[in-house]
C-alpha positions as protocol buffer text, in pm:
chain_id: "A"
residue {
  index: 1
  type: MET
  ca { x: -4993 y: 711 z: 3917 }
}
residue {
  index: 2
  type: GLU
  ca { x: -5294 y: 722 z: 3690 }
}
residue {
  index: 3
  type: PHE
  ca { x: -5274 y: 691 z: 3316 }
}
residue {
  index: 4
  type: TYR
  ca { x: -5570 y: 804 z: 3112 }
}
residue {
  index: 5
  type: THR
  ca { x: -5441 y: 715 z: 2769 }
}
residue {
  index: 6
  type: LEU
  ca { x: -5203 y: 467 z: 2615 }
}
residue {
  index: 7
  type: GLN
  ca { x: -4986 y: 757 z: 2498 }
}
residue {
  index: 8
  type: GLU
  ca { x: -4930 y: 876 z: 2857 }
}
residue {
  index: 9
  type: PHE
  ca { x: -4837 y: 524 z: 2966 }
}
residue {
  index: 10
  type: MET
  ca { x: -4595 y: 474 z: 2676 }
}
residue {
  index: 11
  type: THR
  ca { x: -4429 y: 813 z: 2735 }
}
residue {
  index: 12
  type: TYR
  ca { x: -4383 y: 733 z: 3105 }
}
residue {
  index: 13
  type: THR
  ca { x: -4239 y: 388 z: 3045 }
}
residue {
  index: 14
  type: LYS
  ca { x: -4010 y: 515 z: 2769 }
}
residue {
  index: 15
  type: GLY
  ca { x: -3873 y: 782 z: 3003 }
}
residue {
  index: 16
  type: ILE
  ca { x: -3809 y: 525 z: 3276 }
}
residue {
  index: 17
  type: THR
  ca { x: -3638 y: 299 z: 3021 }
}
residue {
  index: 18
  type: TYR
  ca { x: -3407 y: 580 z: 2909 }
}
residue {
  index: 19
  type: LEU
  ca { x: -3314 y: 657 z: 3270 }
}
residue {
  index: 20
  type: LEU
  ca { x: -3238 y: 291 z: 3339 }
}
residue {
  index: 21
  type: MET
  ca { x: -3026 y: 263 z: 3023 }
}
residue {
  index: 22
  type: ALA
  ca { x: -2826 y: 571 z: 3121 }
}
residue {
  index: 23
  type: ALA
  ca { x: -2770 y: 436 z: 3473 }
}
residue {
  index: 24
  type: ILE
  ca { x: -2656 y: 99 z: 3338 }
}
residue {
  index: 25
  type: LEU
  ca { x: -2420 y: 267 z: 3091 }
}
residue {
  index: 26
  type: VAL
  ca { x: -2261 y: 475 z: 3367 }
}
residue {
  index: 27
  type: GLY
  ca { x: -2240 y: 170 z: 3592 }
}
residue {
  index: 28
  type: ILE
  ca { x: -2074 y: -47 z: 3328 }
}
residue {
  index: 29
  type: THR
  ca { x: -1827 y: 231 z: 3246 }
}
residue {
  index: 30
  type: GLY
  ca { x: -1738 y: 273 z: 3612 }
}
residue {
  index: 31
  type: PHE
  ca { x: -1698 y: -101 z: 3659 }
}
residue {
  index: 32
  type: TRP
  ca { x: -1476 y: -124 z: 3351 }
}
residue {
  index: 33
  type: LEU
  ca { x: -1256 y: 157 z: 3481 }
}
residue {
  index: 34
  type: PHE
  ca { x: -1239 y: -18 z: 3818 }
}
residue {
  index: 35
  type: LEU
  ca { x: -1126 y: -343 z: 3655 }
}
residue {
  index: 36
  type: THR
  ca { x: -865 y: -188 z: 3428 }
}
residue {
  index: 37
  type: ASP
  ca { x: -725 y: 44 z: 3698 }
}
residue {
  index: 38
  type: ARG
  ca { x: -613 y: -251 z: 3915 }
}
residue {
  index: 39
  type: ASP
  ca { x: -379 y: -382 z: 3644 }
}
residue {
  index: 40
  type: GLU
  ca { x: -147 y: -82 z: 3654 }
}
residue {
  index: 41
  type: ASN
  ca { x: 144 y: -119 z: 3896 }
}
């Protein structure tokens, strides 16, 4: 991927960062639900 300006590069990296943060948030939530679901008998 070619970037011609710093603004294009920063917009691309910010978008990737937001996607990674959303994936981590969903993953942590799923892991927490997995951990707390095992305790119920």
